N, C-alpha and C positions, 0 to 999 in steps of 0.2 A: 504126586501126593493125592490121596483119596479124601475128598471133602467129608464123606459120611463118617470116616474114622475120627476126624477132628471134631465133628459135631457130637459123636457118641462120647468122646472123652470130655468134651465141654459139659454135656448133660450129666455125666458121672460126677464131675467136679461140683456142679451145682447141687446135686443130691447129697454129696458129702458135706457141703457147706450147710445144707438144710438140716441134716442130721445133727451136726454140731450145734447149730443155732437152736434146735429144739431142746437139746440137752441143756444148754446154757440158760434158755428161757425157763425150763422147768426148775432148774436149781435156783435161779434168781427169784422166781416166784415163791418158792418154798422159803428161801432166806427172808424174803420180804414179809411173809406171813409170821415168821418166828421172831422177827426183829421187834424190839421194844419201840413203841410209838412215843410221840411227844407227851402224851398224857402220863406216861410212866417216867420217861427221862426227858426232861424239858429241852436239854441242849444237844441231844443226840439226833442227828439228821439221817441216820442210816436208813430208816424205813422210806423216807422221801427219796433218797438217792437210789435205793434199790428199785423203787417204783419207776423212776426215770430210766434206769437201765433195762428193766423189764419191758417198758414201752418201746424202747429202741430196738430190742431184740424181736419184739412182736412185729414191728414194721419190717425188719429185715426178713423175718420168717415169711411174711405175706409176699414180699417182693420176690423171694426165691421160689416160692410156690407158683407164683404167676409166671415167672421166667421159665420154669420147667414145663408148665402146662402149655405155654405159647410156643415153646421150641418144637413141640410135636406137631404143630399146625403147618400147613403148606404156605410157603412164603408168597405164593401168588395172591393170597388174600390179605397180605400185609402191606402197609404203606412203605414204599421204598423209592429209590430214584427211578423215574419213568412212570410213576403212578399218577393217574388223573383222579382227583377226589371230588365228589359232590358232597358238600357239607351244609349244615344248617346252623346258623347262630342261634343259640338258645335264648329264651326270654324275649324273643321277637315273634310277632304274630303274622307277618305277611311274607309272601314268597320272595320279596326283594332281598331277604336275608338268607336265601339259598344261593350259594355260589360255587364256583369250581376252582380247584387249586391244582396246579401242575408241579410236581416235585422234579426239578431239573431245569435245564436250559434248552431253548430252541433257537434257531436262527431267526425266526419271525415271531412277532407278537401275536398272541391268540386273543381274539376279542372276547371279553367277558371272563377271562381266566387270569387268576393271580398266579404268576410264575415265581416259584421260590428256588433260589440257588441251593444246592446240596449243603452248603456251609452256613446257611441262614439260621437265625435263632428259631424261627418257626418250625423248621424241619427237625430240630432236636426233639421237640415235643411230639411230632407226628410220626417219626420213624418207628416202624414195627407195629403201629396201631392197626385195628381192624374195623370192619363195618359194625356200626352200633356203638363203638367206643365214644366216650365223651372226653374231650381234651381241652385243657386250658392252653391257649396259644396266643402269640403276639403276631398279628398280621398288619403290615403297613403301619407299625408303631401304635397299634390299638390292641389292648389286652381284651380277649373275649373267650367265651366258652362255646365250643362247637361240638356238634354231633356228626360223625362220619356216616353218611347215608349210603354211599356207593364208592367202590374202588374199582377202577379199570386200568388196564395197561395201555398207556399212550405211546411209550417208547421203551424198547427193551434192548438198547445198545449194550455192548460188552464193556461196561464201566465198573469201577469199584463201587460196590453196592452192599446192602444188607446181606450178611452171610458170606461175603467174599473172603477168600484167602488171598492175600496179596504178598508177592515176593518183591522185596525192595533191595536194590544194590546201590552202593556208593562207588565213587571213582576208583577206590582201591580194591574193589571186588568183594568187600564185606557185604554180607546179605542177611536179611531177617525176614521171617514170615509173620504176617499179622492176620488174625481172624477177626472180622468186624461183626459184632453182635448188637442186639438192641437192648440188652439188659446188663447183667453183671460182667465186669471186665477187670483188667488190672492184674492178671496172673498169666503164667505160662503153662502150656500143655506140652508134655514130652511124648513124642511118638515112639513106637517100638524100635525104629531105626536110629533113635537118638536125636532126630530133628526136633527143635523147639519152636513152638508157635505161640506168639504173644497174643493173648485175647484182649481186645480193646472194645469198649462201648462206643457206639456211634457218637456219643456226646464228648468223647475224649478229644483233646486238641489234635492228637496224631491222626485219629480217624477222620476228623473234619477236614484235615489237609488232603486226605486221600480220596474221600468220597466224590464220585463223579468223574474221576480221572481215568485215563486209558493207558494201555501198555505203551511204554516209552515216554510217558509224561513225567515231568520233573516235580518232585515234592521236596519242600524245604522243611525240615524238622528241627524244632528247638530241643536239644538234648542237654538239659541243664543250662549252662551259660554259653553253650556252643551251638551254632547253627550248622547243620549238616545237609548236604544236597544228596538226595537219593533219586534213582530212576525206577519207575515201576516196570519190573522185568517180566512179571506174569500175573495174571488174575485167574484164580481157580473158582 
């Protein structure tokens, strides 16, 4: 399977979603302008409800635009498993609030470095971010706002990571492909040969179970009310 083809189809899907969102936003905005307000019809909340809908569409529009823009950037400059970050806690004046974060696990403890497991809450906020990004994150049970000042590669092991395509198989031989992204997920991409790839955000429970794992590692997935055991057969 060629990863670049999957990524191209993913970007095409995001662009289709953006076009549809733009149309819906434009129509909703026009309906809101034309709707009678409470000054005319006291009990009609249509204008208010349309305003809420328009605001939601505007947020989705901005998220899709950002996802498309960031997808064209090199993953080497994004936070992923194996990244070492130098960050600064904002609203603090001294260098004691500049610290390092390692995304992933090591066999030994690194002095002065906060090590975050790929499945930790803090990684959900940091995954896919870039230098100069400002992020709200929870570290050591403390909510804070940080600025990412530097990203370097500490460890580049072959693990399930940002942009990975993962082939999962169960005991019966049933298999599924998953593509892990840092933005919009929850849909399938069909390749020209008929292969289906499920796109999942790194924040999705399925992705959290896979991140940081290696080939032949076991993954337990909750599929509805049933737990199924899968083995990671390949990482692309």
